[in-house]
N, C-alpha and C positions, 0 to 999 in steps of 0.2 A: 858489955861492950858499948863504946860510945855510939850515939846516933848521929844523924847528919848534922843536926844543929850543934852538937858538942864538937864535932870535927871542924865545922865552920868557925867556931869560936877560937880554935887553935890556929887557924890560918888567916883570920881576918886582918891581922896586923903584919903578915908576911908579904914581901914583894915577890910572889911566885911568878906572876906574869908581869914583865916590865911595863911600866906606865906608857912608855913610848909605843910599845906594841899595841896596847889597848887603844891608844889614840889613833894609830894608823888603821887598825881594824874598823874604827868608828868613822873614818873619813867618808864623806859623801862620795857618791860615784863621780867619775871623771868630770871635773869642771876646773875652771881656772884657779879657784881658791884652793881646792884640795890638791891639785897638781903642785902648786907652790908649797903647800904644807908638807907634802910627801917629800919633795926635793929637800926642803930645809931639815926635816927629821933624819933623812938618810945621810946627809952631809956630815953629821956628827960622828959617824962610825966609819973610820977610814978603811977597815978591813972589809966591811960590807960594800963600800963604794968600789974597792978594787975588784971584788968578786962580780959585782954587777957590770962593771966596765968590761971585764974579761968575757962575760957571757954575751953582752951586747955586740962585742967585736968578733964573736965566734962565727964559723961558717954558717951555722943554722940561722942566725939572725942578721948577720952582716949583709949590707947591700953594696959593698964595695967602698963605702966611705967610712973611715974610722970615727968612732965617737970618743970624746975626751972628757965629758963632764956629765953630771947627773941629769941636767935638763935634756941633753941629747939622748941619754939612756932611756928616760921615761918616754920621750917622744918615739924612740925606735921600738922599745919592747911593749909599750902600752902601760897605762896607769895600773890596770888590774893585775897584769903579769908582774910588774915590779912590786906591787903590794903583796902578792902571793909569795914572791921570792924573799921579801923582807920577813914575812911570817915564818917561812921555812928557816931562814938564817937565825932568827931570834928564838924560835921554839927549839932549835937544835940544842941550845944551851940548857933549856928546861929539861929536855929528855936525857941530857947527859949528866944531870945532877947525881952525885953519888959515885961518879968515876968508875962505873962498872959496865962491862960490855953487854951483859944480858938484857938490861932494860932497853938500851939503845937498839939492839938487834931485834928484839921481840916487839917493842912498842914504836920506837921512832921510825924504823925502816918500814914497818907496816903502815903507819900513819901517812908518811910521805907517799908511799906507793898507792895507797887508797885515794889520796887527794888527786894525784896526777891521773890515775886510771879513771876516776870519776869525771874529770875534765874531758878526757878522751871520749868517754861514753856520751857525755852531754853533746860534744861536738858532732859525734856520729849521728845523733838524733836531732841535730839542728836546734839545740836548746841553748841559744846564745846567752841569755840571762843566767841560767843555771851554771853554764860552763865558766862564767866569770867568777862565780862564787865557790865553785866546787873544791878547789885546792885548799882555800882557807878553811872552809867548813869541814873538809875531810881531816885536816890537821888538828883542828881544835876539838873535834869529836872526842878525842882521847884525853881531853883536859883532866878528867877524873883520875886517870892513871898517874898523871903528873902530880896531882894533889896527894893521892894516897902514897906515892913514892916519897914525896916531900915530908909527909907526916911521920912515916916510919919506913926508912929505906931498907933496914935490915929485914923487916917483916915482908916488904914487897919483893925483895929478892927471894924469900921463902915461897911467896906466892908463885913467882915465875918458875922457880925450880920445880915445885910440885906440878905446875901446869905442863912443863916440858917433859916430865917423867911419868905422867899419868894420862888417863883417858878422860879426865874431868875438864869441864869448860873453865876458861879463865874467870868468867864472871861468877861462877859458883864458888871458886876458890877464894876470890876477893870477899864474897859475902861471908864465907866461913871464917876467914882470918880477921876481917875488919868489922864485920857486923853490918856493913853497907856495901853497895856495889859502886864501881867507878861511874856507872851511868847516873846514879843518884847524886853522888858527890860532885860530879862534873856539872850537872844541870844546876845544882844549888850554888856552886862556886861561880859559874858563868853569870848567874843572876846577881850574886853578891858584888861582882866586879863590873856589873852593868855592861856586859858584852852586847854586841848587836843582836837584835832579835833573831836574825837568820841563823846565827851560830847557836843560840839557845835552842831553837827549833830543831837544828840538826842533832844536837846532843839528846834532846828529848825523844827524837825518833828512834834512838837505840833501844829504848825499852818498850816500844809499841809493836803490835803485830804489823807485819809487812804491809798489809792492805790498808792500814790506818796511817802509815807514814806519808809525809809530803813527798812530792815527786823527787826533789833533790835528795831527801833522806833515803828514798828507795835506791836511787842511783849510787849514792855513797855506800849504802849497805851492800849493794851488788859488787861495787868496786872493791870493797873490803874482802869479800869472798874470793874474788878473782885474785887479789893480792896474795891471799893464803895459798890458793891452789898453785900459783906460780912461784911460790917459795919465799914470800915476804910475810913471815909470821907462820906459826904452826897451825896446821889444819886441825879442826875440831870435829867431833863425831858427826855433827849435822852440816858440815861445810858443803858436801856434795848435794844434799837435798835442798839446802838453802840456795845454791846456785841455780838449780832447776826451777825453784819457786820464783826467784827473781826474774829469770828468763821469761817465764809466763806472765808475770805481773807487768813487766816493762815491754812485753810484746816484741822481744828481740828474737829474730829468726837467724839461725846459723845453719850452714850446710853441714858442718861437723863441729861438735863442741870442742874437741881436742885441738883442732886447727884454729878455732876462734880464740881459745885460751893461749895457744902458743904465739899467735900473732900479737895479741895484746901484751903478753909477757916480753916479747922481743921489742915491741914499740916502747914499752916502759924503760927497758934497759938502755935503749939508745936515745931516750928523751933527753934534751938539753937540760930540762929542769931536774930530772933525776940525777944526771951527771953533776949538775951544780950542787945538789945535796951531798953527793959523795965527796965533795971537796971540803965540806964543812967540818 
């Protein structure tokens, strides 16, 4: 079977991740120059502009005054929220490659849920810096699955079918079918495409013991477990034990785990960002 380097040679000339997305992810944090660059890049996609205008004028974000252009949208929603939404909109097309529902349901919905839940957890812990990065990093953590799906869509359908009909972990089936894991190929691809360091670190954390992950990686990992428990992706044999371990590591106290999970699950479903994704 091919190794990571051989797979990378197959994809290095493919435009898997749109250049405009890479440039948006690499924009410096909120400043006048990056604000203008973000506005300029979004303007070229009329469908995306319409979606962002709709969200900015929704009851959740509206302050009574309608917004009519991207400058006002970015001002109202915030630079980082708009950047996250652009990432969601653009990665939707990546997760949809192959035109089959299985990949979108198992991988895309899980990735979106993980990103939004990780932002919620960061906010509950008053981690402003991590909250601003959580959605984008949560989404891009599953880059390796996009790459493997692009390399051989038929084989990745087989991976997902076996996963959904067995007690094996998704990562173990990937290794058996492709000879590499999505963690390995995702990390290598992110470096190949010179993605921001914070995204590379989030992908690298997937293959590390929980106690060795960075704080944001731990929170995204925890959010991914919560996503599976609340119906966004299939639960795996170690899902419940991983939930308990992350609770301990992150020092999160709950009165009742079931109530905690139910509250987060409901908050996710009613999230404007999640509803935005459902329109993609």
